[in-house]
N, C-alpha and C positions, 0 to 999 in steps of 0.2 A: 755151736757149730751146726746144730739142727736148723736153726733159723736161717743161716746162710744157704744150706742146702735147699730149703724150701724156697727161699728167695730166688736162688739160681734156677730152680726148676720152674717156678712161676714165670720168671723172666724169659726162660726158653720157650714156654708155652705161648706167652704174649708175642714174642718175636715170630714164632712159627705161624701163629694165627694171622698176624699182620702180613707176613710173607705170602701166606696162602691166599689171603683176601686180595692182595696186590696182584698176585699171579692170576687168580680167577678173574679179576676185573680187567687185567691186560688181555687175557685170552678172549674174554667176551667182546672187548673193544676190537681186537684184531679180527675176530670172526665176523663181527658186524660190518667191518669195512671191506671184507672180501666178497667178491661176487659169488653168487650161488653157482655151483657146478652143474652143468647141463650136459647130459650124455649126448655126444654127436649123433645126428640122425642121418641115415642114408636115404637119399631121395632118387627117384627115377627122373628122367628128363621131363616127362609130362607133369609129375608132381612139382618139380622145381619151377617150371614155367607157370603153372597155376598159382602156386604160393607166392612167387615173386610179384605176379600181376596184382595180387590182393594187398601187398605191402611193399610197393616199389621203392620207397625212400630208404628203408632201413636195410634192405638186402636180406638174404636168407643164408645164414652160415650152416655148414654141414658137409656131408660127403655126398657126392653125386655119381651114380653108376649108370652107365649106358654103353651100348655098342656104338662104336665109332663108325659112322656111315659116310662121312665126307670131311674134307680138309682143304686148306689152302694157305697161301703165303701172301703177305703184303709187306714188302720190304723185309725188315728183320723180325717181323712178328709172324707167328703161325697160328692158324685157327683150326680147332678140331671140333667137328659138329656131329650132333646126334642124328641128323638127317642129311641126305645127300645134297639137298638144296638149302643152303644156308639162309636164304631169304624167307623160307617157310616159317610161319608163326609158331609152329611146334618144335622149333630147333633150339637146343641148348648148345651154346658155343663156349669152348674153352679157348681163351686168348692167352697165348704163351708169349712172354717177352723174350728178348734176345738171349739172356742168360739161360733161361729154361730151355730154349730151342737148342742152343749149343750143347748143353748137358744131355738132353734127350737124344740128340743126333748122335753123339758119341756113344751113349748107352745102347741105343737101338741099332747102331751101325748103319744109319741111313736116316732120311728125313722123316720126322714123326708123322707128318701129314700123309705119308704114304705107307709107312711101316705099320701104323696102328689101325688102318682101315680093316673093318671086320672083327676087331678085337674088343672085348669088354674092358672098359677102364673105369676106375674109381678115382674121383678128383676131390681133394680137400680144398675148401675155399668158401667164398661168399658169392652167391649168385645175385646178380643185380640187373635191372632193366637198363639197357644202354641205348641211347638215341643214336640212330644212324642217319646222317644227312645224305640226301641224294645229290649227286653232282652231275653237271652237264659241262663238258669241256673243262673239267677241273675246278669248276666253280659251283658253290651251293645253289640249289634251285629254290630253297625255302621249303621244300617237301622233305619229309622224314618218316621213319618207321622205327619201331623198337625191336631189339633183340634181347634175349636173356644171355648174359655173359658171366663167366667165372674167370677172372683175371688170375694168372698163375705166373709167379716170378721165380719159382724153384721147381726143379725137375722132380724132387722127392715128394711133391704134392700130387703127383700122378702115379697111380699104380695100375699096372697091366695085370689083369686076372689071367692066370695060366689056364691053358686048355681051350676047348671049344667055346665060342661066344654063345651065351644063352640070353634069351630076351629077358629084360628086366620088367617085372610086373609090379603094379601098385597093389599092395595087399592091406594097407592101413585105411580105415574109414576116415573120411574127412571130418575134422573136428570144427565145431563152431565156437566163436569167441564168447 
C-alpha cells in the first residue's frame, strides 16, 4: 500500500509540474503577444502640432487639452479650434462627425461650436496632419496646406473642464530620439 501512495504522490507532483510549466509558458506567450501598455499623455495644442509635424504618417495618440477659441460648421461636421483663425499654422482642430455633433448638441443644449468657446476641453484621440485642398468656384486649385486634426466620432471623447478656462502650458522638456 505504501508503494501506491508514493506512486500516487509522485504522479500528482509530475502532473502539477507539467500543468505549472504549461501555464507558465502560456502566460509568457500571451504576454509576449500583448502590446505594451503606455500611459496616455496630455498634450497642449502647441505640443501636439509640433510632435505631429515631426511624425506625420503615424499620428499622435493621446489626450489634448486647450482653450477653445474658434469653431465652425461645414454641413454635418463641426470643427472646434484652439485658435480663432482655423487657417493659422498653430491651430489644433477637433473635427466632429454627425453622431458626435448630435450628442454634444443635446448634452450642451446648443451647438458645440458656440457653447464651448472660451472653455477648456480635453479630447481623447489621435492627432494627424490633414491636407486641406484650396478651392476656387468649388473646384480644387492644386494648392493646399496642412492642418492638425483630431477626428472625433463619439461625444464622450470630449471632456469640458469645469470652472474658469486656464491657459495650458507646456512643462515637459522636448525629448530627442
